[in-house]
Backbone as a chain_set.jsonl record, in Angstrom:
{"seq": "MKKLIVVAAAAVMAVGAAQAAYKDGTYTGEGKGRESMIQVQVDVKGGKIADVKVVKHGETEMIIAAPIETMLPEIVKKNGVEGVDDVGGATLSSQGIKAAVQDALSKAQ", "coords": {"N": [[66.308, 117.47, 192.839], [64.733, 119.749, 193.333], [63.945, 120.336, 190.735], [62.294, 118.174, 190.183], [60.15, 118.601, 191.926], [59.139, 120.995, 190.899], [58.361, 120.15, 188.334], [56.392, 118.267, 189.029], [54.521, 119.924, 190.317], [53.773, 121.561, 188.174], [52.548, 119.682, 186.532], [50.312, 118.943, 188.079], [48.931, 121.379, 188.14], [48.381, 121.648, 185.412], [46.606, 119.527, 184.937], [44.446, 120.302, 186.558], [43.735, 122.666, 185.256], [42.914, 121.669, 182.799], [40.605, 120.259, 183.501], [38.807, 122.255, 184.189], [38.186, 123.561, 181.889], [35.865, 123.934, 180.399], [33.279, 125.491, 178.443], [30.678, 127.512, 179.655], [27.275, 126.458, 179.593], [24.605, 124.512, 178.065], [24.77, 121.267, 176.932], [24.325, 118.591, 174.588], [24.801, 115.094, 174.077], [25.583, 111.927, 172.509], [25.775, 108.377, 172.969], [26.523, 104.921, 172.366], [24.574, 102.461, 173.772], [23.573, 99.261, 175.143], [21.114, 98.489, 173.931], [20.325, 100.72, 172.505], [20.849, 104.126, 171.307], [22.074, 106.418, 173.648], [21.111, 109.426, 174.994], [22.367, 112.326, 176.483], [22.193, 115.216, 178.621], [24.284, 117.793, 179.451], [25.04, 120.14, 181.825], [27.003, 122.981, 182.152], [28.594, 125.065, 184.391], [30.415, 127.833, 185.516], [32.688, 126.792, 184.334], [32.777, 124.147, 184.998], [31.297, 120.836, 185.279], [27.96, 120.934, 186.115], [25.592, 119.525, 186.181], [24.219, 116.411, 185.066], [22.085, 114.695, 182.914], [20.214, 111.912, 181.788], [18.468, 112.02, 178.925], [17.201, 110.664, 176.892], [16.657, 107.339, 175.875], [16.717, 103.863, 174.904], [17.105, 101.734, 176.455], [16.765, 98.906, 178.707], [14.787, 99.7, 181.412], [15.234, 98.764, 184.038], [17.868, 97.975, 183.92], [19.379, 100.266, 183.175], [18.883, 101.974, 185.248], [20.589, 101.774, 187.538], [23.2, 102.684, 186.602], [22.456, 105.345, 186.012], [21.717, 106.323, 188.533], [24.067, 105.986, 190.089], [26.369, 106.708, 188.56], [26.01, 109.286, 187.364], [26.061, 111.339, 189.449], [28.712, 110.924, 190.201], [30.141, 111.581, 187.9], [29.654, 114.321, 187.809], [30.918, 115.061, 190.211], [33.593, 114.34, 189.677], [34.076, 115.894, 187.532], [33.983, 114.959, 184.923], [34.377, 111.918, 182.95], [36.554, 110.386, 183.502], [37.969, 107.985, 185.585], [35.547, 107.149, 186.546], [33.736, 104.383, 187.36], [32.315, 101.622, 185.535], [29.022, 100.253, 185.943], [28.447, 97.137, 187.307], [26.837, 94.499, 185.576], [25.526, 96.233, 184.002], [27.198, 97.103, 182.03], [27.457, 97.876, 179.254], [25.473, 99.841, 179.014], [26.479, 101.643, 180.876], [28.893, 102.358, 179.644], [27.848, 103.55, 177.385], [26.61, 105.815, 178.491], [28.87, 107.176, 179.464], [30.233, 107.631, 177.035], [28.387, 109.306, 175.786], [28.441, 111.521, 177.501], [31.083, 112.34, 177.123], [30.911, 113.035, 174.425], [29.136, 115.219, 174.587], [30.7, 116.953, 176.164], [32.799, 117.435, 174.445], [31.8, 119.361, 172.822], [31.794, 121.494, 174.457], [34.221, 122.624, 174.681]], "CA": [[65.115, 117.353, 193.663], [63.889, 120.924, 193.105], [63.351, 120.205, 189.407], [61.226, 117.19, 190.285], [59.016, 119.26, 192.592], [58.595, 121.968, 189.946], [57.682, 119.392, 187.289], [55.185, 117.697, 189.628], [53.566, 121.016, 190.537], [53.278, 121.978, 186.862], [51.638, 118.635, 186.068], [49.073, 119.062, 188.852], [48.239, 122.578, 187.672], [47.894, 121.39, 184.059], [45.429, 118.664, 185.07], [43.373, 121.138, 187.091], [43.311, 123.601, 184.217], [42.205, 120.909, 181.767], [39.29, 119.876, 183.989], [37.934, 123.418, 184.311], [38.288, 124.263, 180.618], [34.626, 123.866, 179.64], [32.499, 126.719, 178.292], [29.367, 127.428, 180.296], [26.151, 126.226, 178.694], [23.954, 123.207, 178.1], [25.232, 120.504, 175.774], [23.81, 117.236, 174.475], [25.697, 114.152, 173.439], [25.045, 110.579, 172.358], [26.681, 107.24, 173.043], [25.851, 103.649, 172.104], [24.347, 101.543, 174.88], [23.348, 97.883, 174.688], [19.931, 98.39, 173.087], [19.98, 101.959, 171.804], [21.677, 105.311, 171.546], [21.729, 107.095, 174.9], [21.322, 110.865, 174.868], [22.495, 113.019, 177.767], [22.301, 116.671, 178.676], [25.307, 118.185, 180.415], [25.043, 121.573, 182.138], [28.302, 123.461, 182.616], [28.549, 126.384, 185.031], [31.71, 128.161, 186.115], [33.716, 125.983, 183.711], [32.721, 122.767, 185.499], [30.024, 120.148, 185.113], [27.035, 121.212, 187.211], [24.531, 118.525, 186.202], [24.14, 115.492, 183.93], [20.805, 113.98, 182.872], [19.907, 111.069, 180.634], [17.21, 112.576, 178.428], [16.546, 109.753, 175.956], [17.318, 106.052, 175.704], [15.84, 102.733, 174.654], [17.646, 100.649, 177.266], [15.853, 98.334, 179.691], [14.757, 100.609, 182.572], [15.816, 98.101, 185.2], [19.321, 97.894, 183.721], [20.02, 101.59, 183.124], [18.605, 102.724, 186.478], [21.768, 101.81, 188.417], [24.197, 103.649, 186.118], [21.953, 106.716, 186.161], [21.739, 106.685, 189.949], [25.405, 106.017, 190.691], [27.413, 107.323, 187.743], [25.821, 110.707, 187.065], [26.653, 112.183, 190.5], [30.165, 110.734, 190.184], [30.638, 112.363, 186.764], [29.638, 115.722, 188.255], [31.942, 115.204, 191.246], [34.93, 114.227, 189.083], [34.125, 116.843, 186.421], [34.245, 114.205, 183.701], [34.172, 110.475, 183.071], [37.787, 109.709, 183.894], [37.931, 107.44, 186.939], [34.18, 106.721, 186.879], [33.623, 102.965, 187.058], [31.079, 101.083, 184.976], [28.191, 99.518, 186.89], [28.372, 95.716, 186.988], [25.531, 94.077, 185.108], [25.038, 97.263, 183.082], [28.438, 97.63, 181.463], [27.258, 98.564, 177.975], [24.72, 101.069, 179.293], [27.43, 102.532, 181.551], [29.816, 102.868, 178.63], [27.074, 104.457, 176.539], [26.457, 107.081, 179.218], [30.171, 107.864, 179.461], [30.5, 108.097, 175.678], [27.49, 110.428, 175.54], [28.96, 112.671, 178.25], [32.292, 112.796, 176.418], [30.435, 113.697, 173.211], [28.618, 116.53, 174.986], [31.81, 117.798, 176.635], [33.621, 117.825, 173.298], [31.174, 120.572, 172.293], [31.931, 122.544, 175.471], [35.625, 123.041, 174.773]], "C": [[64.17, 118.537, 193.42], [63.208, 120.843, 191.741], [62.167, 119.244, 189.433], [59.972, 117.809, 190.901], [58.346, 120.245, 191.638], [57.816, 121.246, 188.85], [56.373, 118.811, 187.823], [54.125, 118.771, 189.84], [52.965, 121.482, 189.215], [52.283, 120.964, 186.318], [50.292, 118.712, 186.78], [48.274, 120.269, 188.375], [47.667, 122.36, 186.28], [46.641, 120.524, 184.087], [44.249, 119.478, 185.567], [42.842, 122.102, 186.053], [42.517, 122.882, 183.131], [40.79, 120.572, 182.22], [38.33, 121.054, 184.02], [37.84, 124.194, 182.999], [36.996, 124.265, 179.806], [33.935, 125.219, 179.58], [31.136, 126.513, 178.938], [28.269, 127.252, 179.24], [25.555, 124.859, 178.914], [24.276, 122.495, 176.796], [24.589, 119.123, 175.777], [24.833, 116.371, 173.751], [25.048, 112.786, 173.378], [26.154, 109.541, 172.438], [25.891, 105.958, 172.884], [25.773, 102.814, 173.363], [24.172, 100.132, 174.342], [22.233, 97.815, 173.655], [19.695, 99.608, 172.195], [21.077, 103.003, 171.97], [21.15, 105.966, 172.828], [22.071, 108.563, 174.717], [21.362, 111.494, 176.253], [22.495, 114.522, 177.547], [23.286, 117.0, 179.778], [25.237, 119.695, 180.58], [26.394, 121.943, 182.72], [28.125, 124.867, 183.165], [29.899, 126.639, 185.689], [32.844, 127.294, 185.568], [33.729, 124.529, 184.141], [31.342, 122.169, 185.274], [29.157, 120.402, 186.345], [25.954, 120.135, 187.324], [24.617, 117.674, 184.942], [22.804, 114.758, 184.033], [20.775, 113.098, 181.643], [18.536, 111.513, 180.153], [16.483, 111.646, 177.474], [17.361, 108.468, 175.86], [16.265, 104.994, 175.403], [16.321, 101.502, 175.403], [16.55, 100.093, 178.176], [15.935, 99.188, 180.955], [15.476, 100.025, 183.783], [17.355, 98.082, 185.12], [19.967, 99.274, 183.811], [19.804, 102.399, 184.405], [19.836, 102.843, 187.378], [22.854, 102.74, 187.888], [23.739, 105.102, 186.254], [22.103, 107.169, 187.609], [23.155, 106.852, 190.497], [26.437, 106.8, 189.881], [27.243, 108.825, 187.552], [26.352, 111.615, 188.171], [28.183, 112.089, 190.525], [30.805, 111.527, 189.039], [30.686, 113.845, 187.133], [30.769, 115.953, 189.245], [33.354, 115.218, 190.648], [35.112, 115.147, 187.881], [34.496, 116.158, 185.108], [34.073, 112.724, 183.957], [35.422, 109.715, 183.499], [37.71, 109.267, 185.357], [36.546, 107.03, 187.407], [34.024, 105.274, 186.421], [32.282, 102.624, 186.433], [30.329, 100.337, 186.082], [28.098, 98.07, 186.421], [26.964, 95.305, 186.612], [24.903, 95.064, 184.141], [26.218, 97.925, 182.383], [28.216, 98.413, 180.179], [26.455, 99.849, 178.136], [25.626, 102.098, 179.96], [28.377, 103.167, 180.541], [29.115, 103.824, 177.674], [26.869, 105.812, 177.187], [27.77, 107.853, 179.181], [30.524, 108.407, 178.071], [29.638, 109.318, 175.343], [27.973, 111.686, 176.258], [30.215, 113.217, 177.564], [31.912, 113.533, 175.129], [29.935, 115.1, 173.538], [29.764, 117.471, 175.385], [32.73, 118.226, 175.502], [33.08, 119.108, 172.663], [31.36, 121.762, 173.233], [33.36, 123.056, 175.577], [35.931, 124.224, 173.902]], "O": [[62.957, 118.356, 193.314], [62.048, 121.227, 191.595], [61.154, 119.481, 188.774], [58.86, 117.559, 190.436], [57.119, 120.317, 191.579], [56.727, 121.681, 188.477], [55.352, 118.858, 187.137], [52.947, 118.538, 189.566], [51.769, 121.769, 189.147], [51.283, 121.342, 185.708], [49.247, 118.563, 186.148], [47.056, 120.18, 188.224], [46.572, 122.839, 185.988], [45.706, 120.773, 183.327], [43.148, 119.347, 185.034], [41.635, 122.332, 185.974], [41.55, 123.432, 182.603], [39.865, 120.595, 181.408], [37.123, 120.85, 183.885], [37.453, 125.363, 183.0], [37.034, 124.576, 178.616], [33.988, 125.999, 180.53], [30.519, 125.46, 178.782], [28.332, 127.821, 178.15], [25.944, 124.135, 179.83], [24.084, 123.036, 175.707], [24.338, 118.55, 176.837], [25.617, 116.85, 172.931], [24.087, 112.509, 174.095], [27.295, 109.779, 172.041], [24.711, 105.91, 173.229], [26.801, 102.491, 173.959], [24.575, 99.838, 173.217], [22.38, 97.163, 172.622], [18.938, 99.525, 171.228], [22.074, 102.798, 172.662], [19.942, 106.052, 173.051], [23.188, 108.904, 174.33], [20.501, 111.229, 177.091], [22.758, 115.02, 176.453], [23.139, 116.539, 180.91], [25.358, 120.442, 179.61], [26.876, 121.307, 183.658], [27.58, 125.746, 182.498], [30.455, 125.756, 186.342], [33.847, 127.081, 186.25], [34.585, 123.757, 183.708], [30.354, 122.883, 185.102], [29.565, 120.122, 187.473], [25.456, 119.86, 188.415], [25.034, 118.149, 183.886], [22.437, 114.264, 185.099], [21.254, 113.487, 180.578], [17.552, 111.398, 180.884], [15.282, 111.803, 177.256], [18.589, 108.5, 175.776], [15.073, 105.207, 175.622], [15.994, 100.372, 175.041], [15.525, 100.742, 178.386], [17.017, 99.382, 181.508], [16.233, 100.718, 184.463], [18.041, 98.164, 186.139], [21.001, 99.428, 184.461], [20.479, 103.406, 184.617], [20.093, 103.915, 187.925], [23.392, 103.53, 188.664], [24.538, 105.983, 186.573], [22.567, 108.279, 187.872], [23.411, 107.763, 191.284], [27.287, 107.481, 190.455], [28.228, 109.564, 187.574], [27.041, 112.588, 187.865], [28.864, 113.066, 190.836], [31.893, 112.079, 189.2], [31.648, 114.539, 186.806], [31.501, 116.936, 189.131], [34.203, 116.007, 191.062], [36.185, 115.175, 187.278], [35.23, 116.712, 184.29], [33.671, 112.316, 185.047], [35.35, 108.529, 183.822], [37.425, 110.069, 186.247], [36.383, 106.605, 188.551], [34.163, 104.975, 185.235], [31.257, 103.232, 186.741], [30.936, 99.853, 187.038], [27.718, 97.803, 185.28], [26.0, 95.717, 187.258], [23.873, 94.776, 183.53], [26.237, 99.138, 182.172], [28.744, 99.516, 180.036], [26.732, 100.84, 177.462], [25.555, 103.287, 179.65], [28.628, 104.371, 180.583], [29.713, 104.793, 177.206], [26.943, 106.843, 176.518], [27.781, 109.052, 178.899], [31.053, 109.512, 177.949], [30.106, 110.253, 174.693], [27.925, 112.783, 175.702], [30.379, 114.431, 177.444], [32.528, 114.543, 174.786], [30.273, 116.059, 172.845], [29.788, 118.636, 174.989], [33.374, 119.271, 175.59], [33.831, 119.855, 172.036], [31.111, 122.905, 172.849], [33.672, 123.842, 176.472], [37.07, 124.691, 173.873]]}, "num_chains": 1, "name": "protein.A"}
């Protein structure tokens, strides 16, 4: 039982350390949306995501508006894209945003 608790605690600490492992700075990344490449800017402060912005895209404004509004704050809150759901009706744009954020974060490690 004690070994199980120690292993569980180590796993929780490892996950927390992985999430805060980003170098401070501003990074850009790209991901494929439905109509175009989506470019994002990710600001990292204190080892965590502080802000995410979509800076360039060729997607239909009406379609990409919902993922921008709902997903970007969630990405900041979760310090990454893991566990962030795609927006229904804008799945490809949502996936493009997440891919772009992952691309940017790969440069922050």
